[in-house]
C-alpha positions in Angstrom: -4.6 23.9 -27.8 -2.0 21.2 -28.0 0.9 21.5 -25.6 4.3 19.8 -25.6 5.5 18.5 -22.3 9.1 17.7 -21.4 10.5 16.2 -18.2 14.2 16.1 -17.2 16.1 15.1 -14.2 18.7 17.5 -12.9 21.0 17.8 -9.9 22.0 21.1 -8.4 25.2 21.1 -6.4 25.4 22.8 -3.0 28.2 25.3 -2.3 28.3 23.9 1.2 26.5 20.8 2.6 22.9 21.5 3.6 22.2 19.8 7.0 19.2 19.1 9.1 19.0 16.9 12.2 18.5 13.7 10.2 20.1 14.2 6.9 22.9 16.0 4.9 22.7 16.9 1.2 25.6 17.8 -1.1 23.3 18.3 -4.0 19.7 18.7 -4.8 18.3 16.2 -7.3 15.1 17.4 -8.9 12.6 16.9 -11.7 12.1 19.7 -14.2 8.9 20.0 -16.1 8.5 22.3 -19.1 5.2 23.0 -20.8 5.2 24.7 -24.2 2.1 26.2 -25.8 2.0 28.7 -28.7 5.7 29.5 -28.3 5.5 30.2 -24.6 7.4 27.9 -22.2 6.6 27.5 -18.6 9.1 25.8 -16.3 8.7 24.2 -12.9 11.0 22.3 -10.7 10.3 19.9 -7.8 12.6 18.3 -5.3 9.9 16.1 -3.7 9.5 15.3 -0.1 12.4 13.0 1.0 10.7 11.6 4.0 7.8 10.5 1.8 10.2 8.6 -0.4 9.8 10.9 -3.5 12.7 10.7 -5.9 13.3 12.6 -9.2 12.6 9.3 -11.0 9.2 8.7 -9.2 8.1 12.3 -9.8 9.1 12.1 -13.5 7.0 9.0 -13.8 4.0 10.7 -12.2 4.3 13.6 -14.7 4.7 11.3 -17.7 1.6 9.4 -16.6 -0.5 12.6 -17.0 1.3 14.1 -19.9 -1.6 13.3 -22.3 -4.0 15.2 -20.1 -1.6 18.1 -19.9 -0.9 18.1 -23.6 -4.7 18.3 -24.2 -5.2 21.3 -22.0 -5.6 20.2 -18.4 -5.3 23.3 -16.2 -4.3 23.9 -12.6 -7.8 23.0 -11.3 -7.6 19.6 -13.1 -4.1 19.1 -11.7 -5.4 18.8 -8.2 -7.4 15.7 -9.4 -4.6 14.3 -11.5 -1.7 14.3 -9.0 -1.4 14.0 -5.3 0.4 16.7 -3.3 4.1 16.5 -3.7 7.0 17.4 -5.9 5.6 16.3 -9.2 2.4 18.3 -8.7 4.5 21.3 -7.6 6.7 21.1 -10.7 3.7 20.9 -13.1 1.8 23.6 -11.2 4.8 26.0 -11.5 5.2 25.2 -15.2 1.5 25.9 -15.9 
């Protein structure tokens, strides 16, 4: 049950700026994880938690760090042990 894992960085533009009391975004940078197995592709995206310092680059690194475990069949239950809560785990969980 070998899987292939891909990780890309994307940025999705806003039609209008998205504002909260402490920040304004004009785009949403994110990490995209795709997991392919037997011709079926799952896709998940994660934007991270900005006030925890998560970036698309840091989330991509987290996913790449566990890519061997994912390729060898790690499931959603194992994911809770492999990654802390946050954008990388969300992206992988969604792809699975």
